C-alpha positions in Angstrom: 46.0 -75.6 -118.0 47.2 -73.2 -115.3 50.6 -71.6 -115.1 52.8 -70.7 -112.2 53.4 -67.0 -112.1 54.3 -64.0 -109.9 52.0 -62.1 -107.7 51.0 -58.8 -109.3 49.7 -55.6 -107.8 47.5 -53.2 -109.9 47.6 -49.7 -108.5 45.6 -47.8 -111.2 42.3 -49.6 -111.1 39.6 -48.0 -113.3 36.9 -46.4 -111.1 38.8 -47.0 -107.9 41.5 -44.5 -107.4 43.8 -45.4 -104.6 42.4 -48.9 -104.2 45.0 -51.4 -105.5 44.1 -55.0 -106.5 46.5 -57.9 -106.0 46.4 -61.3 -107.8 48.6 -64.3 -107.8 49.7 -64.4 -104.2 49.1 -68.1 -104.0 49.9 -68.9 -107.7 52.9 -71.0 -106.9 53.2 -74.2 -104.7 56.7 -73.2 -103.7 55.4 -69.7 -102.6 52.6 -71.3 -100.6 55.1 -73.6 -98.9 57.4 -70.7 -98.0 54.4 -68.8 -96.5 53.4 -71.8 -94.4 57.0 -72.8 -93.4 57.4 -76.1 -95.2 58.5 -77.6 -98.6 56.2 -78.0 -101.6 56.1 -81.8 -101.4 55.1 -81.7 -97.7 52.1 -79.3 -98.0 49.5 -82.1 -98.0 51.1 -83.6 -94.9 51.2 -80.2 -93.1 47.5 -79.6 -93.8 46.6 -83.2 -92.8 48.4 -82.7 -89.4 46.8 -79.3 -88.9 43.3 -80.8 -89.0 44.1 -82.9 -85.9 45.8 -80.0 -84.1 43.1 -77.5 -84.7 43.1 -74.3 -82.7 39.7 -72.6 -82.4 39.4 -68.9 -83.4 38.9 -66.2 -80.8 36.9 -63.0 -80.8 38.6 -59.7 -80.0 37.0 -56.4 -79.3 35.8 -54.5 -82.3 37.9 -51.5 -81.4 41.0 -53.6 -82.0 39.9 -54.9 -85.4 42.0 -53.5 -88.3 39.2 -54.4 -90.7 36.9 -51.8 -89.1 39.2 -48.7 -89.4 36.7 -47.4 -91.9 33.0 -48.2 -91.8 30.4 -47.6 -94.6 26.8 -48.4 -93.7 24.2 -49.3 -96.3 21.7 -46.8 -95.0 24.1 -43.9 -95.6 23.5 -41.7 -98.7 25.4 -42.8 -101.8 26.3 -46.3 -100.5 27.3 -48.6 -103.3 29.4 -51.8 -103.0 30.4 -51.5 -106.6 32.1 -48.2 -105.8 33.5 -49.3 -102.5 34.9 -52.7 -103.6 37.3 -52.8 -106.6 36.0 -56.2 -107.7 37.3 -57.1 -111.2 35.2 -57.9 -114.2 37.6 -60.5 -115.7 36.3 -60.9 -119.3 33.8 -59.1 -121.5 31.4 -62.0 -121.1 31.4 -61.9 -117.3 28.0 -61.4 -115.6 29.6 -58.5 -113.6 32.3 -57.7 -111.1 33.3 -60.8 -109.1 34.7 -61.4 -105.6 36.6 -64.6 -105.9 38.6 -64.7 -102.7 36.0 -63.7 -100.2 36.0 -65.8 -97.0 32.3 -66.3 -96.4 31.7 -66.8 -92.6 28.3 -67.8 -91.2 26.8 -69.9 -88.4 24.4 -72.8 -88.2 21.1 -71.2 -87.1 20.2 -74.2 -85.0 23.5 -75.2 -83.4 25.5 -72.0 -83.5 28.5 -73.8 -85.1 30.4 -71.5 -87.5 32.6 -72.1 -90.6 34.3 -70.3 -93.5 34.1 -71.2 -97.2 34.9 -69.5 -100.5 32.2 -68.9 -103.0 32.0 -66.8 -106.2 30.1 -63.6 -105.5 28.8 -61.3 -108.2 28.1 -57.7 -107.4 24.6 -57.0 -108.7 23.5 -53.6 -107.4 24.4 -51.0 -104.8 23.6 -53.4 -102.0 23.1 -56.9 -103.4 25.4 -59.8 -104.4 24.6 -63.2 -105.8 26.4 -66.2 -104.3 27.1 -69.6 -106.0 26.6 -72.5 -103.6 27.3 -76.0 -105.0 24.2 -77.9 -103.9 24.6 -80.3 -100.9 28.4 -80.0 -100.4 29.4 -76.8 -98.6 29.0 -75.7 -95.0 27.5 -72.4 -95.8 25.0 -74.1 -98.0 23.9 -76.3 -95.2 23.4 -73.3 -92.9 21.5 -71.5 -95.6 19.1 -74.5 -96.1 18.3 -74.4 -92.4 17.7 -70.7 -92.4 15.2 -71.1 -95.3 13.3 -73.8 -93.3 13.2 -71.4 -90.4 12.1 -68.5 -92.5 14.9 -66.3 -91.4 17.8 -64.6 -93.2 21.3 -65.9 -92.5 23.8 -63.3 -91.3 27.0 -63.7 -93.3 30.3 -61.8 -93.4 32.7 -61.8 -96.4 36.4 -61.1 -95.5 38.7 -60.2 -98.3 42.5 -60.0 -98.1 43.5 -62.4 -95.3 46.4 -64.6 -94.1 47.2 -67.2 -96.8 46.8 -69.9 -94.0 43.1 -68.9 -93.9 42.6 -69.1 -97.6 44.2 -72.5 -97.8 42.4 -73.9 -94.8 39.0 -72.7 -96.2 39.4 -75.2 -99.1 38.6 -78.2 -97.0 35.3 -80.0 -97.5 33.4 -82.9 -95.9 34.0 -85.6 -94.9 37.5 -84.4 -93.6 35.8 -81.4 -92.1 32.2 -82.3 -91.3 29.4 -79.7 -91.4 30.0 -77.5 -88.4 33.8 -78.0 -88.3 35.3 -74.5 -88.3 38.1 -74.5 -90.8 39.5 -71.3 -89.3 40.8 -73.7 -86.6 43.0 -75.4 -89.2 44.5 -72.0 -90.0 45.1 -71.6 -86.3 47.0 -74.8 -86.3 49.0 -73.7 -89.3 50.1 -70.6 -87.5 50.3 -72.0 -84.0 47.8 -69.4 -82.7 44.1 -68.7 -82.9 42.7 -66.7 -85.8 41.2 -63.5 -84.5 37.6 -62.6 -85.3 35.7 -59.5 -84.4 32.0 -58.7 -84.1 30.4 -57.2 -87.2 29.0 -53.7 -87.1 25.5 -54.4 -88.4 24.8 -58.1 -88.1 25.0 -60.7 -85.3 28.0 -62.5 -86.9 31.8 -62.3 -86.8 34.4 -61.4 -89.4 38.2 -62.0 -89.8 39.6 -59.1 -87.8 42.7 -58.4 -89.8 41.1 -58.6 -93.3 41.6 -55.8 -95.8 37.8 -55.6 -96.6 34.7 -57.0 -94.9 31.2 -57.1 -96.4 28.4 -57.6 -93.9 25.1 -58.8 -95.0 22.3 -61.3 -94.9 21.5 -64.3 -97.1 17.9 -63.7 -97.7 15.4 -66.5 -98.2 12.4 -65.0 -100.0 14.0 -63.8 -103.3 16.5 -65.0 -105.8 18.2 -63.6 -108.9 19.7 -64.9 -112.1 23.5 -64.4 -112.1 23.5 -62.4 -115.3 20.4 -60.4 -114.4 22.1 -57.1 -115.2 24.5 -58.2 -118.0 22.3 -60.6 -120.0 25.5 -62.4 -121.3 24.3 -65.8 -120.3 27.7 -66.4 -118.9 29.1 -66.2 -115.4 32.9 -66.1 -115.2 35.9 -68.2 -116.1 35.8 -71.2 -113.7 38.5 -73.6 -112.6 38.0 -76.2 -115.4 39.1 -73.5 -117.9 35.8 -72.6 -119.4 33.5 -69.7 -118.8 30.6 -71.2 -116.9 27.0 -70.5 -117.7 25.2 -68.0 -115.6 23.2 -69.7 -112.9 19.5 -69.2 -112.5 17.7 -68.3 -109.3 20.8 -67.7 -107.2 20.7 -66.8 -103.5 21.1 -63.1 -102.7 23.2 -61.5 -100.1 21.6 -58.2 -98.9 24.6 -56.0 -97.9 24.3 -54.1 -94.7 27.8 -52.6 -94.5 31.3 -52.5 -95.9 34.3 -52.0 -93.6 37.9 -51.9 -94.4 41.4 -51.0 -93.3 42.9 -47.6 -94.0 44.4 -47.9 -97.5 43.0 -51.5 -98.1 44.3 -53.9 -100.8 41.7 -56.0 -102.7 42.8 -59.6 -103.3 41.4 -61.6 -106.2 42.1 -64.7 -108.3 40.7 -66.2 -111.5 39.1 -69.6 -111.7 41.5 -71.4 -114.1 44.6 -70.5 -112.1 47.4 -72.0 -110.0 45.9 -70.1 -107.1 42.7 -72.2 -107.3 44.9 -75.3 -107.5 46.6 -74.3 -104.3 43.4 -73.4 -102.4 41.4 -76.5 -103.6 44.2 -79.0 -104.2 46.3 -78.9 -101.1 43.3 -79.6 -98.8 42.3 -82.4 -101.3 45.8 -83.9 -100.8 45.5 -83.7 -97.1 42.0 -85.3 -97.1 43.2 -88.2 -99.3 46.4 -88.7 -97.1 44.3 -88.8 -94.0 41.7 -91.4 -95.1 44.1 -93.7 -97.0 46.5 -93.7 -94.1 43.7 -94.8 -91.8 42.7 -97.6 -94.2 46.1 -98.9 -95.1 48.9 -97.3 -93.0 52.3 -96.7 -94.4 51.6 -97.4 -98.1 50.6 -94.0 -99.5 53.8 -92.1 -100.0 52.4 -88.8 -101.3 49.5 -87.3 -103.3 49.4 -84.5 -105.8 46.0 -82.9 -106.7 47.1 -82.1 -110.3 46.8 -78.6 -111.7 45.2 -80.0 -114.9 42.2 -80.8 -112.8 42.1 -77.5 -111.0 43.1 -79.2 -107.7 39.7 -81.0 -107.7 39.3 -83.4 -110.7 42.6 -85.3 -110.8 44.9 -86.8 -108.2 48.2 -88.7 -108.6 48.7 -91.2 -105.8 52.3 -92.4 -105.1 51.9 -95.9 -103.6 54.4 -98.3 -102.1 53.9 -102.0 -102.4 56.0 -103.7 -99.7 54.8 -107.3 -99.8 53.0 -109.5 -102.3 49.7 -109.0 -100.6 49.9 -105.2 -101.3 49.1 -106.0 -104.9 45.6 -104.7 -105.5 45.6 -102.4 -102.4 46.7 -99.5 -104.7 43.3 -99.7 -106.3 41.6 -99.8 -102.9 43.5 -96.6 -102.1 42.1 -95.0 -105.2 38.6 -95.9 -104.1 39.3 -94.4 -100.7 40.5 -91.2 -102.4 37.1 -90.9 -104.2 35.5 -91.2 -100.8 37.8 -88.6 -99.2 37.1 -86.1 -101.9 33.8 -86.8 -103.7 34.5 -84.2 -106.5 37.5 -86.2 -107.6 37.1 -87.6 -111.1 40.4 -89.3 -112.1 43.1 -91.1 -110.0 46.4 -92.0 -111.5 48.4 -94.6 -109.4 52.2 -94.6 -109.6 54.9 -96.4 -107.8 57.2 -94.9 -105.2 60.0 -94.4 -107.8 57.8 -92.0 -109.8 57.6 -88.4 -108.8 53.8 -87.5 -108.6 54.6 -83.8 -108.9 56.5 -84.3 -112.2 54.0 -84.7 -115.0 56.6 -86.0 -117.4 57.5 -88.7 -114.9 53.8 -89.6 -114.5 53.3 -89.8 -118.2 56.4 -92.0 -118.5 54.8 -94.4 -116.0 51.5 -94.3 -118.0 53.4 -95.2 -121.2 55.6 -97.9 -119.8 53.6 -99.4 -116.9 50.1 -99.2 -118.1 47.8 -101.2 -120.5 44.5 -99.5 -121.1 42.4 -102.7 -121.3 44.1 -104.2 -118.2 44.8 -101.2 -115.9 41.8 -98.9 -116.3 38.9 -99.2 -113.8 35.6 -97.4 -114.6 33.1 -96.4 -111.9 30.2 -94.9 -113.9 27.2 -92.9 -112.8 28.8 -91.3 -109.7 28.2 -87.8 -108.5 31.2 -85.5 -109.1 31.2 -81.7 -109.9 28.7 -79.7 -111.9 31.2 -77.4 -113.5 32.7 -80.2 -115.6 31.0 -79.6 -119.0 31.1 -83.3 -119.9 29.0 -84.2 -116.9 25.7 -83.4 -118.5 23.0 -85.3 -120.3 23.6 -83.0 -123.3 27.1 -84.5 -123.6 25.8 -88.1 -123.6 22.2 -89.3 -123.0 23.5 -92.0 -120.7 24.5 -89.4 -118.2 21.5 -89.2 -115.8 22.0 -85.7 -114.4 24.3 -82.7 -114.4 27.3 -83.4 -112.2 27.2 -87.2 -112.8 30.5 -88.6 -114.0 32.4 -91.8 -114.7 35.2 -91.8 -112.1 38.3 -93.6 -113.5 41.4 -95.2 -112.0 44.5 -95.4 -114.2 46.7 -98.0 -112.5 50.3 -97.2 -113.7 51.9 -99.3 -111.0 54.1 -102.3 -111.7 52.7 -105.7 -110.6 54.6 -106.7 -107.5 55.8 -109.9 -109.0 57.4 -108.0 -111.9 59.2 -105.3 -109.9 62.7 -106.5 -110.9 61.8 -106.2 -114.6 60.7 -102.6 -114.2 63.7 -101.3 -112.3 64.6 -97.9 -113.7 68.0 -97.6 -115.5 70.8 -96.4 -113.3 73.8 -94.3 -114.3 77.0 -93.5 -112.4 77.3 -90.2 -110.8 79.3 -87.7 -112.8 81.3 -84.7 -111.6 81.2 -82.2 -114.5 84.0 -80.2 -113.0 86.5 -82.8 -114.2 85.5 -82.3 -117.8 84.4 -78.7 -117.9 86.5 -76.9 -115.2 86.1 -73.5 -116.8 82.3 -73.6 -116.3 82.4 -74.0 -112.6 
């Protein structure tokens, strides 16, 4: 379980004097809403609308790019990304120092279409990092697969310390943002102006011009590395489900060509099981579900919350309004659409319009008073979900065919339309406490 907390700045980082690290910037839904100029319950709608109002990024001259105030080239004596980047090692089991909020930007080697996504990056040596790419789901992964077939390295930039609008927008995935859709254009819509990119110093790719740090490199195709190659721990890092993930084998390698940064840069990081991850992954999930369900059955889905207990990925609470008798059953269709909108979703809880999807106590009340397990649970077994869930493994149950295969489940905690009168919530008269406790007000 994650917790809402303050942003924290660490100014005395071991081995990196004068290089502060900030964490928790996005660790509050209310804080994210304030940064994006909306309210917490409307974040999903804001992101949904921004997809349709996308503003493509622009490229500015390198001399105007704040991220290139200081340049370190890999061919310079003493170059070492582990000394230049204050990437935290979060636990004693970690495979190494990790970059967890790096905006990875690359382009399709065939079409030239570009996109940004977030991946976990482990610093392995003075000029090499491994990158975790979930197979078959992410834009950068698609570009990398094409580069392998072409026998060419894939130029890639990693921008760290960026506008929160960029961090949130980068959390979208297909089908809402198809391969080749540049999610920086969603950040542009959120801000009402184009995100500024700049040409990299050493590779034919762009980077986010106002980032604190930028790593320039190439995703090489002819060599791979185990994630714990230098630590031997067998572990990677704490991931969003709340467990330390196993170190991946034969991971892709980024060969670093340069590190650039602002004067006095600030390193931004997050941990996997955190409210920050819920914000980055969950709010785009909500927007994706809102978009597709609204197209399928307009006016019925009131709101969506990608619950923090699922890291913003595994669980969604759908608030559904049944207006006429024929709406009975459509709530379950909405859940099926939600699974299509976000394939990594595992559980959907359906509630009525009088239940607050953002209040877990209210949702659990609905489950206890409007739900019967043998009547209102729908199982969809054998469906692809997300490989970081430790239960989605043949070792957990031999009936599971492959890692990442799950039983998606719908918990229908809505009242049957014909029984709505019986399930009307108790009402109480409004009370003015000043009349009874005047000294307290």
